[in-house]
C-alpha positions as CSV (number, residue, x, y, z in Angstrom):
1,M,17.0,-38.9,-7.5
2,S,15.5,-35.5,-6.5
3,K,13.4,-33.5,-8.8
4,K,14.5,-30.2,-10.2
5,L,12.8,-27.3,-12.0
6,I,14.0,-27.7,-15.5
7,V,13.5,-24.9,-18.1
8,D,13.3,-25.8,-21.8
9,S,14.9,-22.7,-23.3
10,E,13.7,-23.7,-26.8
11,R,10.1,-23.4,-25.5
12,C,10.4,-20.5,-23.2
13,V,9.3,-17.2,-24.9
14,G,10.1,-15.0,-21.9
15,C,6.4,-14.1,-21.3
16,G,7.0,-13.6,-17.6
17,I,3.9,-15.5,-16.5
18,C,6.1,-17.7,-14.3
19,E,7.3,-14.7,-12.4
20,L,3.8,-13.3,-11.9
21,I,2.5,-16.7,-10.7
22,C,5.5,-17.2,-8.4
23,S,5.1,-13.9,-6.8
24,A,1.3,-14.4,-6.5
25,F,1.7,-17.7,-4.7
26,T,4.7,-16.9,-2.6
27,E,4.1,-13.2,-1.8
28,K,0.3,-12.8,-2.4
29,V,1.0,-10.0,-4.9
30,F,1.6,-9.9,-8.7
31,N,5.1,-8.4,-8.7
32,P,7.8,-10.1,-10.8
33,T,10.6,-8.3,-9.0
34,I,10.1,-10.4,-5.9
35,A,9.6,-13.8,-7.7
36,R,11.9,-16.7,-7.0
37,I,12.1,-17.4,-10.8
38,R,13.4,-14.9,-13.2
39,I,13.3,-14.3,-16.9
40,I,16.7,-13.3,-18.3
41,R,17.6,-12.1,-21.8
42,L,20.4,-14.0,-23.5
43,G,21.6,-12.0,-26.5
44,T,19.1,-10.1,-28.5
45,A,16.4,-12.6,-29.2
46,V,16.5,-15.3,-26.5
47,D,14.6,-15.0,-23.2
48,T,14.6,-17.9,-20.7
49,A,13.6,-18.5,-17.1
50,I,16.1,-19.1,-14.4
51,A,15.5,-20.8,-11.0
52,C,17.6,-22.5,-8.4
53,R,19.4,-25.5,-10.0
54,L,19.6,-27.4,-6.7
55,C,23.3,-27.9,-7.1
56,E,24.8,-31.1,-5.6
57,D,27.4,-29.1,-3.7
58,P,25.8,-25.6,-3.7
59,P,28.3,-22.8,-3.7
60,C,25.8,-20.5,-2.2
61,V,25.7,-22.6,1.0
62,S,29.5,-22.8,1.3
63,S,30.0,-19.1,0.6
64,C,27.7,-17.9,3.4
65,P,29.8,-16.5,6.2
66,R,26.9,-16.8,8.7
67,D,25.8,-20.4,7.9
68,A,22.4,-19.0,7.1
69,L,21.9,-21.4,4.2
70,R,21.6,-25.1,4.0
71,A,20.3,-27.7,1.6
72,N,17.5,-29.9,2.8
73,E,17.1,-33.6,2.0
74,N,15.6,-32.7,-1.4
75,G,18.4,-30.3,-2.3
76,V,16.2,-27.2,-1.7
77,I,18.1,-24.3,-0.2
78,V,16.6,-23.3,3.1
79,I,17.3,-19.8,4.4
80,D,17.7,-19.1,8.2
81,E,16.4,-15.5,8.2
82,A,17.7,-15.0,11.8
83,K,21.3,-15.6,10.6
84,C,21.1,-14.0,7.2
85,T,22.6,-10.5,7.0
86,S,21.9,-9.8,3.3
87,C,25.7,-9.7,2.7
88,G,25.2,-11.0,-0.8
89,W,28.0,-13.6,-0.9
90,C,25.4,-16.3,-1.9
91,I,24.1,-14.1,-4.7
92,E,27.7,-13.7,-6.0
93,A,28.4,-17.4,-5.6
94,C,25.4,-18.6,-7.6
95,E,26.6,-19.3,-11.1
96,F,23.1,-19.2,-12.4
97,G,21.8,-16.0,-10.9
98,A,19.1,-17.8,-9.1
99,I,19.3,-16.0,-5.8
100,M,17.6,-12.7,-5.6
101,P,17.6,-9.9,-3.0
102,H,14.1,-9.0,-1.7
103,P,12.9,-5.6,-0.5
104,H,11.2,-6.9,2.6
105,K,13.1,-10.2,3.3
106,K,16.8,-11.0,3.2
107,I,17.1,-13.0,0.0
108,V,14.8,-15.4,-1.9
109,I,15.5,-18.7,-3.6
110,C,13.1,-21.0,-5.3
111,N,12.0,-23.7,-2.9
112,L,9.9,-25.7,-5.5
113,C,6.7,-24.7,-3.6
114,E,6.9,-27.9,-1.6
115,G,7.1,-30.1,-4.7
116,D,4.1,-28.5,-6.6
117,P,5.3,-25.3,-8.2
118,P,2.4,-23.4,-9.8
119,C,4.8,-21.8,-12.3
120,V,5.0,-25.3,-14.0
121,K,1.2,-25.6,-14.1
122,Y,0.6,-22.1,-15.6
123,C,3.4,-21.9,-18.1
124,P,1.6,-21.4,-21.4
125,K,4.3,-23.0,-23.5
126,D,5.1,-26.0,-21.2
127,A,8.6,-24.7,-20.9
128,L,8.9,-25.6,-17.2
129,Q,9.0,-29.1,-15.8
130,L,9.5,-30.5,-12.3
131,T,11.4,-33.7,-13.1
132,T,14.7,-35.6,-12.5
133,L,17.8,-35.1,-14.6
134,G,17.6,-38.8,-15.6
135,A,14.1,-38.2,-17.1
136,V,15.4,-35.1,-19.0
137,S,18.4,-37.1,-20.3
138,T,16.2,-40.0,-21.5
139,K,13.8,-37.5,-23.2
140,S,16.7,-35.7,-24.9
141,R,18.2,-39.0,-26.2
142,R,14.8,-40.1,-27.5
143,L,14.4,-36.8,-29.3
144,R,17.9,-37.0,-30.9
145,V,17.3,-40.6,-32.1
146,K,14.0,-39.6,-33.6
147,E,15.6,-36.7,-35.4
148,L,18.3,-39.0,-36.8
149,F,15.6,-41.3,-38.2
150,E,13.5,-38.5,-39.7
151,K,16.4,-37.3,-41.9
């Protein structure tokens, strides 16, 4: 089972450090507008990070009229810059808003930094994890059972 970048929205405070770290490591500049992870506001008081969910059948890939996107063996979306025309179909197709336009490149999508994303390391609230969905499911079940017994 491949690993995914999981965001614990209960821990995420929307500080934006993940955006700064991402842009620093991927673009060599502190600029959250070109990060591959984004903080979004949900309602009036909830902020959370959003990154590529590594969909099993990614709609961004199937929506691309130029076949510029493909999912590699780990599910990470790879962009063929030579084929991409910045048409935006992939951006519209992504249900999670995880694909962003870039001022100097065509588009950007989280590539998990080759399996060692610095955003996970530097998150001050440990809201980001690189893990499998199975591990998240197991952790969630354990927490719920613990809550039941504490009542």
